[in-house]
C-alpha positions in Angstrom: -24.7 22.2 24.8 -28.0 22.9 23.2 -29.7 20.1 21.1 -30.1 22.3 17.9 -26.1 23.5 18.2 -25.6 19.7 18.4 -27.5 18.5 15.8 -26.1 21.5 13.2 -22.2 20.0 14.7 -23.8 16.3 13.2 -25.1 17.6 10.2 -21.9 19.5 9.2 -19.6 16.6 10.4 -22.1 14.3 8.1 -21.9 16.0 5.2 -17.9 16.6 5.1 -17.8 12.8 5.6 -20.1 12.0 2.8 -17.4 14.4 0.6 -14.6 12.5 1.6 -15.9 9.0 0.7 -17.3 10.6 -2.7 -13.6 12.0 -3.0 -12.1 8.8 -2.2 -14.3 6.7 -4.7 -13.8 9.2 -7.4 -10.0 8.6 -7.1 -10.5 5.1 -7.9 -13.1 5.2 -10.3 -11.3 8.0 -12.5 -7.7 6.1 -12.3 -6.3 7.1 -15.6 -5.8 3.9 -17.8 -4.0 5.8 -20.4 -4.1 4.6 -24.0 -4.0 0.8 -23.0 -7.1 0.0 -23.8 -5.8 1.2 -27.7 -3.2 -1.3 -27.9 -3.3 -5.6 -28.0 0.1 -6.3 -26.6 0.3 -9.8 -26.2 3.0 -11.5 -28.2 5.0 -8.4 -29.0 8.4 -7.5 -26.6 9.3 -5.1 -23.8 11.9 -3.7 -23.1 12.9 -2.0 -19.2 14.7 0.9 -18.1 14.9 1.5 -14.5 16.0 5.1 -13.2 17.6 4.9 -9.5 18.4 8.2 -7.3 22.4 7.9 -6.4 21.1 7.6 -3.1 17.9 8.4 -1.3 16.9 11.5 -0.1 17.0 10.9 3.6 19.3 11.4 6.9 19.8 8.1 8.7 21.8 10.2 12.0 23.9 8.3 14.0 21.1 4.9 14.7 22.6 4.0 11.5 26.0 5.7 11.1 27.7 6.2 7.4 28.3 8.6 4.6 24.8 10.4 3.6 25.3 9.6 0.3 25.9 5.7 1.3 23.1 4.2 -1.2 23.2 1.3 1.0 22.6 3.4 4.9 20.2 5.5 3.3 18.1 3.0 2.4 16.9 3.1 6.3 14.9 6.0 7.5 15.4 6.6 11.0 14.3 8.7 13.6 17.2 10.3 15.8 15.2 10.2 18.9 16.3 6.5 18.7 19.8 7.1 18.3 20.9 6.5 21.7 19.6 3.1 22.2 21.7 1.1 20.0 25.0 0.0 20.0 26.2 2.0 17.0 29.0 0.8 15.8 28.0 -3.2 16.1 24.9 -2.2 13.9 27.0 -0.4 10.9 29.0 -4.2 10.8 26.4 -6.2 10.3 24.7 -3.9 7.6 27.2 -3.3 5.6 27.7 -7.6 5.8 23.7 -8.0 5.3 24.1 -5.3 2.2 26.9 -7.3 0.8 24.3 -10.3 0.0 21.2 -8.4 -1.4 21.6 -6.1 -4.7 18.6 -4.3 -4.2 18.4 -2.6 -7.0 19.0 -5.4 -9.3 16.4 -7.5 -7.7 13.7 -4.8 -7.7 14.3 -4.5 -11.7 14.1 -8.0 -12.2 10.9 -8.6 -10.5 9.4 -6.3 -11.9 10.2 -6.5 -15.5 9.0 -10.2 -15.1 5.8 -9.4 -13.4 5.4 -6.8 -15.9 6.3 -8.7 -19.2 3.5 -11.3 -17.6 0.6 -9.0 -17.3 1.4 -7.6 -20.3 1.9 -11.4 -22.2 4.9 -9.5 -23.6 8.3 -11.1 -24.4 10.9 -9.7 -22.6 14.2 -8.0 -24.5 17.2 -6.4 -23.6 17.6 -4.8 -27.1 15.4 -1.4 -26.2 16.0 -0.1 -29.6 13.9 -3.1 -31.8 11.2 -3.4 -28.7 7.5 -3.0 -29.5 7.2 -1.3 -26.2 9.6 -0.1 -23.1 8.6 0.3 -19.7 10.6 3.2 -17.9 10.5 3.2 -13.8 11.6 6.0 -12.4 12.1 5.0 -8.4 12.4 8.7 -6.5 12.8 7.0 -3.0 12.8 3.7 -1.5 13.6 2.2 2.2 12.9 1.4 5.5 11.4 3.8 7.5 11.8 3.7 11.2 11.1 6.8 13.7 9.9 5.6 17.2 11.9 2.9 18.9 8.4 0.9 19.9 6.7 2.0 17.0 6.3 0.0 13.3 8.9 0.3 10.8 7.5 0.7 7.3 8.6 -0.4 4.0 8.0 2.9 1.6 8.4 3.0 -2.2 7.6 6.6 -4.3 7.9 5.8 -8.0 6.6 7.0 -11.6 5.7 4.3 -14.1 5.6 4.9 -17.6 4.7 2.7 -20.3 5.4 4.2 -24.4 5.4 2.4 -27.6 8.6 1.7 -28.9 7.9 2.7 -32.7 6.9 6.3 -31.9 8.0 6.9 -28.7 4.4 8.0 -27.3 3.3 7.4 -23.8 0.8 5.0 -23.7 0.2 5.0 -19.7 1.3 6.3 -16.7 1.1 6.3 -13.6 2.6 7.7 -10.1 3.3 4.8 -6.8 3.2 6.1 -3.6 2.8 3.2 -1.2 4.1 2.9 2.5 2.8 -0.3 4.7 4.5 -1.9 8.1 7.2 -4.8 8.1 5.2 -8.0 9.5 7.3 -10.3 10.9 5.9 -13.4 9.4 8.8 -12.2 6.5 11.5 -13.5 9.0 9.9 -16.4 10.0 8.9 -16.8 13.6 9.7 -13.4 13.5 12.0 -11.2 15.1 12.0 -10.0 18.8 10.9 -7.1 19.7 7.6 -7.2 17.5 5.0 -5.5 18.8 0.6 -5.9 17.7 2.3 -8.1 14.9 4.7 -5.7 13.2 8.2 -5.1 13.2 9.6 -2.3 15.6 13.2 -0.3 15.0 13.9 -2.2 18.6 13.5 -5.5 16.4 15.6 -4.0 13.5 18.3 -3.1 16.0 18.7 -6.3 17.0 18.1 -8.9 14.2 21.7 -10.6 12.3 23.3 -10.8 9.4 21.2 -12.8 8.0 17.3 -11.1 8.8 19.0 -7.9 7.7 19.9 -9.1 4.3 16.1 -11.1 4.3 14.2 -7.0 5.2 16.1 -5.8 2.7 15.1 -8.6 0.5 11.4 -8.0 1.1 12.2 -4.2 0.8 12.9 -4.9 -3.0 10.0 -7.3 -3.3 7.9 -4.8 -1.8 8.7 -1.8 -4.0 8.3 -4.0 -7.0 4.8 -5.7 -6.4 3.5 -1.9 -5.6 5.0 -0.5 -8.8 3.9 -3.8 -10.9 0.6 -4.1 -9.4 -0.1 -0.8 -10.6 0.4 -1.9 -13.8 -1.9 -5.0 -14.0 -4.7 -2.8 -11.6 -4.9 -0.3 -14.9 -4.6 -3.3 -17.2 -8.0 -5.1 -15.9 -9.8 -1.5 -15.8 -8.8 -0.9 -19.7 -10.2 -4.8 -20.6 -12.9 -4.1 -18.6 -13.9 -0.9 -20.4 -13.7 -2.6 -23.5 -16.4 -5.2 -22.9 
């Protein structure tokens, strides 16, 4: 390739890389804090409301067999190419037993409420009508995603969070939460079998005991809760920095 052509290509690539970097920096810097800076939250009261889908819009196929509207089985999003790798009935029995041990939605809701109240420095109350502030969390989708037998399985969450004024109902702050991260073996203590490159694989999920599946569901709830509440904390910190 002639030198002048190669140099022209490198200039174009460099320009695109710079623009992409600027876009990332701008996205982080321009994250909206809404009207957080206008309010003094400390000492107030907070009520929380949660909306969960009747079942996540996923299809498990025969890997973890179950009715497509089953909210427990649908927490697992799994590729059909790995369906023949496991004894399906045995996995279903273990999943059913594990799911009976964990209230995923309840754990997610309680943890998020407690963390949000701590970040806002308010008191949690149950009466939405008398609360100074309200936090509405709409969880559109969340679960465990494992597309390949020997590839990393992931926790994921897709949610919208709205903080509003309890007196007039006006929106104070809103954010979208879309996160996806690999499941790490350390959450299971020594880690399940078939962990590859320090991540949990679909094969590992398939070989888990009821107790480890239950632990995975607990960590799913904690993962989704932490991603949601950390979004609020980050925006609060940014709003406080802007006031200084």
